[in-house]
N, CA and C atoms as a LAMMPS dump frame, in Angstrom:
ITEM: TIMESTEP
0
ITEM: NUMBER OF ATOMS
546
ITEM: BOX BOUNDS ff ff ff
-5.0000000000000000e+02 5.0000000000000000e+02
-5.0000000000000000e+02 5.0000000000000000e+02
-5.0000000000000000e+02 5.0000000000000000e+02
ITEM: ATOMS id mol type element x y z
1 1 1 N 1.056 -1.091 -0.224
2 1 2 C -0.102 -0.084 -0.043
3 1 3 C 0.706 1.031 0.124
4 2 1 N 0.593 2.097 -0.682
5 2 2 C 1.465 3.412 -1.065
6 2 3 C 0.433 4.434 -0.666
7 3 1 N 0.902 5.468 0.301
8 3 2 C -0.011 6.589 0.541
9 3 3 C 1.13 7.778 0.331
10 4 1 N 0.538 8.813 -0.66
11 4 2 C 1.247 10.137 -0.735
12 4 3 C 0.685 11.118 -0.461
13 5 1 N 1.098 11.995 0.452
14 5 2 C 0.065 13.067 0.935
15 5 3 C 1.21 14.454 0.491
16 6 1 N 0.735 15.545 0.361
17 6 2 C 1.455 16.737 0.399
18 6 3 C 1.897 17.101 1.708
19 7 1 N 2.982 17.154 2.334
20 7 2 C 3.457 17.911 3.45
21 7 3 C 4.215 19.399 3.276
22 8 1 N 3.344 20.46 3.312
23 8 2 C 4.155 21.398 2.887
24 8 3 C 4.51 21.353 1.635
25 9 1 N 5.946 21.672 1.336
26 9 2 C 6.487 21.4 -0.171
27 9 3 C 7.264 20.2 0.019
28 10 1 N 7.17 19.246 0.935
29 10 2 C 7.808 18.033 0.942
30 10 3 C 6.927 16.861 0.728
31 11 1 N 7.176 16.041 0.036
32 11 2 C 6.316 14.774 -0.431
33 11 3 C 6.438 13.334 0.6
34 12 1 N 5.667 13.157 1.226
35 12 2 C 5.713 12.469 2.217
36 12 3 C 4.9 10.991 1.889
37 13 1 N 5.844 9.708 2.202
38 13 2 C 5.473 8.705 1.501
39 13 3 C 5.591 7.428 2.637
40 14 1 N 4.382 6.505 2.844
41 14 2 C 4.567 5.59 3.637
42 14 3 C 4.429 4.284 2.891
43 15 1 N 5.131 3.372 3.271
44 15 2 C 4.744 2.213 2.516
45 15 3 C 5.112 0.825 3.595
46 16 1 N 4.155 -0.053 3.548
47 16 2 C 3.702 -0.896 4.581
48 16 3 C 3.921 -2.366 4.15
49 17 1 N 4.335 -3.316 4.908
50 17 2 C 4.199 -4.61 4.493
51 17 3 C 4.063 -5.589 5.592
52 18 1 N 3.323 -6.541 5.314
53 18 2 C 3.271 -7.793 6.826
54 18 3 C 3.716 -8.868 6.495
55 19 1 N 3.935 -9.74 7.241
56 19 2 C 4.304 -11.493 7.238
57 19 3 C 3.909 -11.561 8.409
58 20 1 N 3.616 -13.193 8.11
59 20 2 C 2.983 -14.281 9.106
60 20 3 C 3.742 -15.297 8.972
61 21 1 N 4.239 -16.155 10.263
62 21 2 C 4.856 -17.388 10.196
63 21 3 C 4.555 -18.038 11.099
64 22 1 N 3.917 -19.273 11.223
65 22 2 C 3.408 -20.087 12.308
66 22 3 C 4.521 -21.288 12.131
67 23 1 N 4.86 -21.352 13.359
68 23 2 C 5.985 -22.798 13.63
69 23 3 C 5.489 -23.768 12.976
70 24 1 N 6.431 -24.205 12.145
71 24 2 C 6.252 -25.733 11.719
72 24 3 C 6.487 -26.908 12.651
73 25 1 N 5.435 -27.316 13.141
74 25 2 C 5.791 -28.478 14.49
75 25 3 C 5.655 -28.173 15.883
76 26 1 N 5.36 -29.142 16.588
77 26 2 C 5.368 -28.648 18.171
78 26 3 C 6.69 -27.885 18.746
79 27 1 N 6.919 -26.852 19.633
80 27 2 C 7.606 -26.551 20.209
81 27 3 C 8.691 -25.706 19.58
82 28 1 N 8.618 -25.983 18.252
83 28 2 C 9.685 -25.145 17.767
84 28 3 C 10.694 -24.632 18.172
85 29 1 N 11.602 -25.144 19.102
86 29 2 C 12.8 -24.343 19.591
87 29 3 C 13.509 -23.775 18.708
88 30 1 N 13.848 -22.588 19.103
89 30 2 C 14.855 -21.472 18.001
90 30 3 C 15.995 -21.282 18.804
91 31 1 N 16.678 -22.264 18.588
92 31 2 C 17.957 -22.137 19.188
93 31 3 C 19.276 -21.759 18.306
94 32 1 N 19.167 -21.564 16.84
95 32 2 C 20.184 -21.295 16.186
96 32 3 C 20.942 -19.739 16.631
97 33 1 N 21.839 -19.772 16.423
98 33 2 C 22.77 -18.483 16.432
99 33 3 C 22.48 -17.773 15.278
100 34 1 N 22.696 -16.435 15.243
101 34 2 C 22.313 -15.258 14.452
102 34 3 C 23.621 -15.33 13.508
103 35 1 N 23.359 -14.976 12.056
104 35 2 C 24.615 -15.068 11.049
105 35 3 C 25.599 -14.422 11.541
106 36 1 N 26.956 -14.987 11.32
107 36 2 C 28.125 -14.399 11.743
108 36 3 C 28.372 -12.996 11.153
109 37 1 N 27.679 -12.77 10.065
110 37 2 C 27.827 -11.344 9.582
111 37 3 C 27.323 -10.278 10.289
112 38 1 N 26.32 -10.743 11.306
113 38 2 C 25.394 -9.63 11.923
114 38 3 C 26.334 -9.098 12.974
115 39 1 N 26.262 -7.962 13.427
116 39 2 C 26.903 -7.565 14.641
117 39 3 C 26.469 -8.143 16.128
118 40 1 N 27.271 -8.219 16.881
119 40 2 C 26.739 -8.618 18.275
120 40 3 C 25.734 -7.594 19.136
121 41 1 N 25.8 -6.464 18.835
122 41 2 C 24.762 -5.764 19.4
123 41 3 C 24.53 -4.381 18.406
124 42 1 N 23.212 -4.102 18.295
125 42 2 C 22.918 -2.797 17.366
126 42 3 C 22.659 -1.861 18.161
127 43 1 N 23.507 -0.968 18.125
128 43 2 C 22.996 0.274 19.314
129 43 3 C 22.027 1.367 18.495
130 44 1 N 21.241 2.057 19.435
131 44 2 C 20.545 2.68 18.782
132 44 3 C 21.237 4.032 18.676
133 45 1 N 20.512 4.709 17.603
134 45 2 C 21.471 5.906 17.34
135 45 3 C 20.463 7.164 16.756
136 46 1 N 21.095 8.383 16.647
137 46 2 C 20.353 9.738 16.365
138 46 3 C 21.022 9.614 14.823
139 47 1 N 19.719 9.867 14.083
140 47 2 C 19.964 9.714 12.597
141 47 3 C 19.473 11.256 11.85
142 48 1 N 20.659 12.075 11.27
143 48 2 C 20.052 13.077 10.686
144 48 3 C 19.619 12.751 9.34
145 49 1 N 18.333 13.417 9.125
146 49 2 C 17.929 13.094 7.663
147 49 3 C 17.653 14.753 7.063
148 50 1 N 17.302 14.669 5.454
149 50 2 C 16.962 15.897 4.858
150 50 3 C 16.677 17.276 5.893
151 51 1 N 15.652 16.943 6.728
152 51 2 C 15.35 18.307 7.397
153 51 3 C 15.077 17.757 9.227
154 52 1 N 15.187 16.632 8.971
155 52 2 C 14.419 16.408 10.115
156 52 3 C 15.605 15.223 11.047
157 53 1 N 15.801 15.307 12.628
158 53 2 C 16.495 14.333 13.54
159 53 3 C 15.751 13.704 14.195
160 54 1 N 15.887 12.068 14.156
161 54 2 C 15.345 11.287 14.952
162 54 3 C 16.112 10.369 15.614
163 55 1 N 15.798 10.435 16.903
164 55 2 C 16.213 9.557 17.897
165 55 3 C 15.558 8.146 17.747
166 56 1 N 16.421 7.215 17.178
167 56 2 C 15.643 5.753 16.944
168 56 3 C 15.094 5.074 18.213
169 57 1 N 15.763 5.097 19.232
170 57 2 C 15.08 4.445 20.504
171 57 3 C 13.967 5.195 20.816
172 58 1 N 13.792 6.255 20.884
173 58 2 C 12.593 6.944 21.155
174 58 3 C 11.526 6.533 19.827
175 59 1 N 11.625 6.679 18.818
176 59 2 C 10.78 6.086 18.04
177 59 3 C 10.184 4.302 17.834
178 60 1 N 11.309 4.039 18.262
179 60 2 C 10.982 2.295 18.836
180 60 3 C 10.029 2.222 20.105
181 61 1 N 10.192 3.149 21.18
182 61 2 C 9.53 3.315 22.219
183 61 3 C 7.801 3.901 21.806
184 62 1 N 7.897 4.862 21.101
185 62 2 C 6.428 5.374 20.557
186 62 3 C 5.719 4.167 19.979
187 63 1 N 6.202 3.48 19.13
188 63 2 C 5.621 2.383 18.177
189 63 3 C 4.97 1.362 19.384
190 64 1 N 6.159 0.857 20.512
191 64 2 C 5.57 0.211 21.371
192 64 3 C 4.481 0.562 22.247
193 65 1 N 4.622 2.078 22.458
194 65 2 C 3.353 2.459 23.435
195 65 3 C 2.112 2.307 22.745
196 66 1 N 2.148 2.819 21.423
197 66 2 C 0.915 3.104 20.548
198 66 3 C 0.079 1.435 20.524
199 67 1 N 1.344 0.636 20.117
200 67 2 C 0.526 -0.452 19.886
201 67 3 C 0.008 -1.056 21.12
202 68 1 N 0.814 -1.147 22.35
203 68 2 C 0.023 -1.382 23.228
204 68 3 C -1.259 -0.668 23.667
205 69 1 N -1.419 0.609 23.624
206 69 2 C -2.697 1.314 23.506
207 69 3 C -3.948 0.74 23.02
208 70 1 N -3.535 0.511 21.75
209 70 2 C -4.52 -0.027 21.023
210 70 3 C -5.032 -1.547 21.475
211 71 1 N -4.018 -2.192 21.502
212 71 2 C -4.098 -3.658 22.154
213 71 3 C -5.323 -3.628 23.489
214 72 1 N -4.906 -2.621 24.568
215 72 2 C -5.644 -2.619 25.557
216 72 3 C -6.946 -1.592 25.253
217 73 1 N -7.037 -1.082 24.305
218 73 2 C -8.358 -0.396 23.937
219 73 3 C -9.088 -1.464 23.069
220 74 1 N -8.779 -2.64 22.752
221 74 2 C -9.482 -3.625 22.053
222 74 3 C -9.329 -4.67 23.171
223 75 1 N -9.196 -4.596 24.453
224 75 2 C -9.27 -5.729 25.596
225 75 3 C -8.405 -6.869 25.263
226 76 1 N -7.335 -6.343 24.622
227 76 2 C -6.396 -7.355 24.179
228 76 3 C -5.159 -7.239 25.254
229 77 1 N -4.449 -8.213 25.804
230 77 2 C -3.304 -7.93 26.534
231 77 3 C -2.09 -7.226 25.689
232 78 1 N -1.293 -6.411 26.327
233 78 2 C -0.228 -5.836 26.545
234 78 3 C 0.666 -6.62 26.093
235 79 1 N 1.622 -6.483 25.093
236 79 2 C 2.86 -7.088 24.581
237 79 3 C 3.998 -6.685 25.74
238 80 1 N 5.054 -7.776 25.731
239 80 2 C 6.263 -7.262 26.661
240 80 3 C 7.153 -7.097 25.414
241 81 1 N 8.175 -6.03 25.673
242 81 2 C 9.215 -5.931 24.836
243 81 3 C 10.449 -7.059 25.22
244 82 1 N 11.008 -7.402 24.117
245 82 2 C 12.35 -8.51 24.326
246 82 3 C 13.319 -7.773 23.518
247 83 1 N 14.268 -7.983 24.384
248 83 2 C 15.28 -7.322 23.895
249 83 3 C 15.927 -8.334 22.552
250 84 1 N 15.983 -9.7 22.68
251 84 2 C 16.311 -10.644 21.47
252 84 3 C 15.738 -10.172 20.19
253 85 1 N 14.376 -9.989 20.475
254 85 2 C 13.404 -9.545 19.338
255 85 3 C 13.776 -8.223 18.822
256 86 1 N 13.894 -7.234 19.764
257 86 2 C 14.515 -5.968 19.259
258 86 3 C 15.472 -6.095 18.634
259 87 1 N 16.507 -6.713 19.022
260 87 2 C 17.961 -6.829 18.076
261 87 3 C 17.667 -7.038 16.819
262 88 1 N 16.859 -8.319 16.792
263 88 2 C 16.561 -8.742 14.901
264 88 3 C 15.658 -7.639 14.361
265 89 1 N 14.963 -7.061 15.463
266 89 2 C 14.194 -5.751 14.322
267 89 3 C 14.926 -4.929 14.034
268 90 1 N 15.939 -4.654 14.781
269 90 2 C 16.674 -3.461 14.593
270 90 3 C 17.878 -3.826 13.479
271 91 1 N 18.445 -4.741 13.517
272 91 2 C 19.228 -5.361 12.389
273 91 3 C 18.516 -5.129 10.951
274 92 1 N 17.285 -5.963 10.992
275 92 2 C 16.652 -6.043 9.597
276 92 3 C 16.314 -4.445 9.239
277 93 1 N 15.696 -3.558 9.784
278 93 2 C 15.302 -1.974 9.66
279 93 3 C 16.8 -1.525 9.112
280 94 1 N 18.004 -1.657 9.841
281 94 2 C 19.224 -1.351 9.376
282 94 3 C 19.723 -1.652 8.232
283 95 1 N 19.515 -3.221 7.731
284 95 2 C 19.817 -3.931 6.54
285 95 3 C 18.92 -2.949 5.761
286 96 1 N 17.643 -2.503 5.669
287 96 2 C 16.881 -1.945 4.816
288 96 3 C 17.096 -0.602 4.61
289 97 1 N 17.459 0.234 5.842
290 97 2 C 18.284 1.42 5.492
291 97 3 C 19.695 1.675 4.568
292 98 1 N 20.244 0.525 4.736
293 98 2 C 21.615 0.552 4.052
294 98 3 C 21.6 0.11 2.66
295 99 1 N 20.704 -0.625 2.402
296 99 2 C 20.174 -1.096 0.999
297 99 3 C 20.746 -2.434 1.071
298 100 1 N 21.129 -3.421 2.203
299 100 2 C 21.777 -4.603 2.162
300 100 3 C 20.629 -5.767 1.471
301 101 1 N 19.37 -5.404 1.979
302 101 2 C 17.972 -5.969 1.576
303 101 3 C 17.236 -4.985 1.251
304 102 1 N 16.024 -5.62 0.548
305 102 2 C 15.147 -4.626 -0.031
306 102 3 C 14.134 -4.631 0.92
307 103 1 N 13.145 -3.463 0.857
308 103 2 C 11.838 -3.121 1.655
309 103 3 C 11.192 -4.492 1.379
310 104 1 N 11.444 -5.356 2.419
311 104 2 C 10.518 -6.525 2.505
312 104 3 C 10.599 -7.312 3.587
313 105 1 N 10.266 -8.711 3.735
314 105 2 C 10.143 -9.544 4.772
315 105 3 C 11.29 -10.723 4.343
316 106 1 N 12.164 -10.198 3.642
317 106 2 C 13.212 -11.318 3.253
318 106 3 C 14.286 -11.606 4.607
319 107 1 N 14.136 -12.913 4.828
320 107 2 C 15.004 -13.588 5.851
321 107 3 C 14.04 -13.367 7.086
322 108 1 N 12.987 -13.3 7.158
323 108 2 C 12.261 -13.361 8.37
324 108 3 C 12.055 -14.518 8.898
325 109 1 N 12.058 -15.499 8.45
326 109 2 C 12.401 -16.87 9.132
327 109 3 C 13.769 -17.113 10.059
328 110 1 N 14.698 -16.418 9.555
329 110 2 C 15.869 -16.464 9.864
330 110 3 C 16.006 -15.743 10.934
331 111 1 N 15.485 -14.292 10.969
332 111 2 C 15.593 -13.611 11.899
333 111 3 C 14.606 -14.228 13.206
334 112 1 N 13.561 -14.906 13.288
335 112 2 C 12.918 -15.473 14.198
336 112 3 C 13.461 -16.682 14.73
337 113 1 N 14.539 -17.186 13.901
338 113 2 C 15.15 -18.442 14.222
339 113 3 C 16.591 -18.446 14.78
340 114 1 N 16.643 -16.95 14.764
341 114 2 C 18.086 -16.801 15.488
342 114 3 C 17.655 -16.237 16.662
343 115 1 N 16.687 -16.093 17.65
344 115 2 C 16.347 -15.774 18.673
345 115 3 C 16.464 -17.027 19.689
346 116 1 N 16.839 -16.642 20.652
347 116 2 C 16.876 -18.178 21.654
348 116 3 C 15.724 -18.354 22.495
349 117 1 N 14.511 -18.33 21.525
350 117 2 C 13.107 -18.267 22.24
351 117 3 C 12.397 -19.563 22.073
352 118 1 N 11.466 -20.406 22.301
353 118 2 C 10.808 -21.397 22.232
354 118 3 C 9.373 -20.616 21.821
355 119 1 N 8.85 -20.755 20.45
356 119 2 C 7.768 -19.973 20.006
357 119 3 C 6.846 -20.98 19.369
358 120 1 N 5.432 -20.321 19.313
359 120 2 C 4.397 -21.228 18.335
360 120 3 C 4.497 -20.511 17.427
361 121 1 N 4.089 -19.068 16.971
362 121 2 C 4.163 -18.574 15.853
363 121 3 C 4.759 -17.24 16.282
364 122 1 N 4.838 -16.591 14.796
365 122 2 C 5.403 -15.244 15.081
366 122 3 C 5.189 -14.501 13.555
367 123 1 N 5.087 -13.3 13.289
368 123 2 C 4.44 -12.261 12.534
369 123 3 C 5.658 -11.142 12.702
370 124 1 N 5.363 -10.179 11.549
371 124 2 C 6.205 -9.407 11.378
372 124 3 C 5.649 -8.037 10.477
373 125 1 N 5.529 -6.685 10.799
374 125 2 C 5.03 -5.719 10.232
375 125 3 C 6.328 -4.672 9.851
376 126 1 N 6.336 -4.499 8.471
377 126 2 C 7.445 -3.35 8.234
378 126 3 C 6.827 -2.096 7.494
379 127 1 N 7.502 -1.121 7.571
380 127 2 C 6.813 0.175 7.043
381 127 3 C 8.557 0.822 6.973
382 128 1 N 8.294 1.791 5.678
383 128 2 C 9.475 2.929 5.44
384 128 3 C 8.651 4.289 5.015
385 129 1 N 8.945 5.174 5.436
386 129 2 C 8.384 6.419 5.262
387 129 3 C 9.208 7.44 4.966
388 130 1 N 8.85 8.504 4.019
389 130 2 C 9.804 9.712 4.099
390 130 3 C 8.935 10.975 4.262
391 131 1 N 9.481 11.921 4.97
392 131 2 C 9.03 13.209 4.778
393 131 3 C 8.158 13.52 6.403
394 132 1 N 7.638 12.514 7.17
395 132 2 C 6.934 12.775 8.231
396 132 3 C 7.619 13.206 9.339
397 133 1 N 7.284 13.863 10.217
398 133 2 C 7.662 14.756 11.234
399 133 3 C 7.881 13.51 12.662
400 134 1 N 6.797 12.627 12.319
401 134 2 C 6.667 11.71 13.043
402 134 3 C 6.524 10.212 12.781
403 135 1 N 7.557 9.822 12.231
404 135 2 C 7.236 8.608 11.426
405 135 3 C 6.796 7.381 12.078
406 136 1 N 7.121 7.058 13.609
407 136 2 C 6.517 6.08 14.47
408 136 3 C 5.087 6.079 13.98
409 137 1 N 4.554 7.227 14.429
410 137 2 C 2.671 7.455 14.487
411 137 3 C 2.501 7.131 13.412
412 138 1 N 3.187 7.72 12.151
413 138 2 C 2.759 7.437 10.815
414 138 3 C 2.43 5.935 10.314
415 139 1 N 3.699 5.057 10.934
416 139 2 C 3.738 3.774 10.504
417 139 3 C 2.524 2.939 11.367
418 140 1 N 2.128 3.194 12.655
419 140 2 C 1.27 2.807 13.38
420 140 3 C -0.289 3.207 12.89
421 141 1 N -0.357 4.227 12.485
422 141 2 C -1.642 4.427 11.474
423 141 3 C -2.074 3.655 10.365
424 142 1 N -0.642 3.713 9.318
425 142 2 C -0.732 3.078 8.477
426 142 3 C -1.12 1.311 8.614
427 143 1 N -0.252 0.512 9.859
428 143 2 C -0.66 -0.66 10.037
429 143 3 C -1.986 -0.825 10.432
430 144 1 N -2.49 0.207 11.47
431 144 2 C -3.906 -0.179 12.042
432 144 3 C -4.903 -0.146 11.067
433 145 1 N -4.843 0.439 9.83
434 145 2 C -5.57 0.705 8.623
435 145 3 C -5.385 -0.272 7.437
436 146 1 N -4.656 -1.155 7.6
437 146 2 C -4.444 -2.471 6.737
438 146 3 C -4.557 -3.461 7.332
439 147 1 N -5.804 -4.474 6.832
440 147 2 C -6.061 -5.476 7.378
441 147 3 C -5.156 -6.631 7.703
442 148 1 N -3.829 -6.559 6.913
443 148 2 C -2.777 -7.547 7.234
444 148 3 C -2.031 -7.491 8.412
445 149 1 N -1.719 -5.885 8.557
446 149 2 C -1.03 -5.334 9.371
447 149 3 C -1.987 -5.612 11.02
448 150 1 N -3.277 -5.166 10.507
449 150 2 C -3.969 -5.538 11.965
450 150 3 C -3.829 -6.835 12.573
451 151 1 N -4.087 -7.696 11.711
452 151 2 C -4.086 -9.018 12.034
453 151 3 C -3.046 -9.36 12.991
454 152 1 N -1.649 -9.013 12.327
455 152 2 C -0.606 -9.218 13.274
456 152 3 C -0.662 -8.742 14.67
457 153 1 N -1.008 -7.201 14.752
458 153 2 C -1.163 -6.321 15.868
459 153 3 C -2.307 -6.914 16.913
460 154 1 N -3.255 -7.494 16.311
461 154 2 C -4.246 -8.044 17.029
462 154 3 C -4.268 -9.559 17.497
463 155 1 N -3.244 -9.999 17.072
464 155 2 C -2.709 -11.381 17.073
465 155 3 C -2.557 -12.075 18.617
466 156 1 N -2.236 -13.242 18.262
467 156 2 C -2.309 -13.707 19.946
468 156 3 C -0.639 -13.818 20.16
469 157 1 N -0.333 -12.942 20.671
470 157 2 C 1.391 -12.753 20.623
471 157 3 C 1.296 -12.337 22.227
472 158 1 N 2.417 -12.492 22.661
473 158 2 C 2.889 -11.832 24.05
474 158 3 C 4.092 -10.952 23.897
475 159 1 N 4.944 -11.44 22.993
476 159 2 C 6.271 -10.63 22.887
477 159 3 C 6.493 -9.941 21.73
478 160 1 N 7.123 -8.829 21.87
479 160 2 C 7.573 -7.963 20.582
480 160 3 C 8.91 -7.463 20.614
481 161 1 N 9.191 -7.078 19.476
482 161 2 C 10.612 -6.094 19.424
483 161 3 C 10.278 -5.189 18.029
484 162 1 N 10.962 -4.154 18.28
485 162 2 C 10.875 -2.874 17.428
486 162 3 C 11.894 -2.507 17.319
487 163 1 N 12.4 -2.303 15.612
488 163 2 C 13.807 -1.54 15.099
489 163 3 C 13.643 -0.276 14.384
490 164 1 N 14.103 0.624 14.586
491 164 2 C 14.147 1.547 13.547
492 164 3 C 15.635 2.253 12.978
493 165 1 N 15.409 2.565 11.668
494 165 2 C 16.746 2.86 11.196
495 165 3 C 16.601 3.973 10.555
496 166 1 N 17.085 5.118 10.013
497 166 2 C 17.044 5.736 8.987
498 166 3 C 18.302 5.973 8.236
499 167 1 N 18.205 6.475 6.934
500 167 2 C 19.461 6.522 6.02
501 167 3 C 19.433 8.053 5.411
502 168 1 N 20.718 8.512 5.274
503 168 2 C 20.781 9.697 4.7
504 168 3 C 19.777 10.473 3.775
505 169 1 N 19.236 9.801 3.123
506 169 2 C 17.92 9.916 2.235
507 169 3 C 17.147 10.272 3.071
508 170 1 N 16.746 10.119 4.165
509 170 2 C 15.528 10.684 4.776
510 170 3 C 14.544 9.6 4.96
511 171 1 N 14.985 8.186 4.171
512 171 2 C 13.934 7.109 4.688
513 171 3 C 13.681 6.555 5.984
514 172 1 N 12.954 6.421 6.547
515 172 2 C 12.962 5.833 7.837
516 172 3 C 12.17 4.575 7.674
517 173 1 N 12.713 3.564 8.164
518 173 2 C 12.434 1.827 8.425
519 173 3 C 11.968 1.556 9.666
520 174 1 N 11.118 0.854 10.098
521 174 2 C 10.33 0.338 10.818
522 174 3 C 10.271 -1.332 10.998
523 175 1 N 10.627 -1.932 11.686
524 175 2 C 10.26 -3.243 12.121
525 175 3 C 9.701 -3.704 13.108
526 176 1 N 8.432 -4.303 13.272
527 176 2 C 8.182 -4.733 14.484
528 176 3 C 7.758 -6.642 14.448
529 177 1 N 8.639 -7.186 15.161
530 177 2 C 8.41 -8.468 15.12
531 177 3 C 7.416 -8.765 16.377
532 178 1 N 6.724 -10.044 16.064
533 178 2 C 5.58 -10.282 17.048
534 178 3 C 5.982 -11.773 16.987
535 179 1 N 5.736 -12.309 18.436
536 179 2 C 5.479 -13.941 19.028
537 179 3 C 5.162 -14.28 20.104
538 180 1 N 4.602 -15.335 19.804
539 180 2 C 3.992 -16.102 20.92
540 180 3 C 4.742 -17.344 21.486
541 181 1 N 5.237 -16.965 22.819
542 181 2 C 6.097 -18.034 23.53
543 181 3 C 5.172 -18.606 24.283
544 182 1 N 5.465 -19.945 24.622
545 182 2 C 4.96 -20.436 25.79
546 182 3 C 4.986 -20.297 27.287
């Protein structure tokens, strides 16, 4: 889904994608290590883009709060943030921002299997936008308006992780991974 709106003289674009994976088989212990080319930690950073500066951890927290507010308003339990999931979401957003992978769910199964968690099901929402002063809110608005993304947000998950990265072109990439663990 592509949304374009005039924002002053800047053009703002929001693109969304969602993915879902159900664990194949009972238990699905996910004990594999992350790929060796991935850094051991993905630090949050402050990224200056065309006319905006974003503190990526602030944007991640904003997505987390907004998604939980929505879930509570719908009578759903809050999600718990998980550092392992956040790490994988950050890696994916960073890889998209750097152009290492296309804007997609490419590698989703690998991201989930790289987490030392036992899970039943997993899902992922991604977005990128350009020109919005609050890219986190814009992504959440888009996800809530999209049936596939909304299904993930409303899903029977208990853990989540959010990663945000921006590049020098001003594109802000957001990844939210959802997991249901036992």
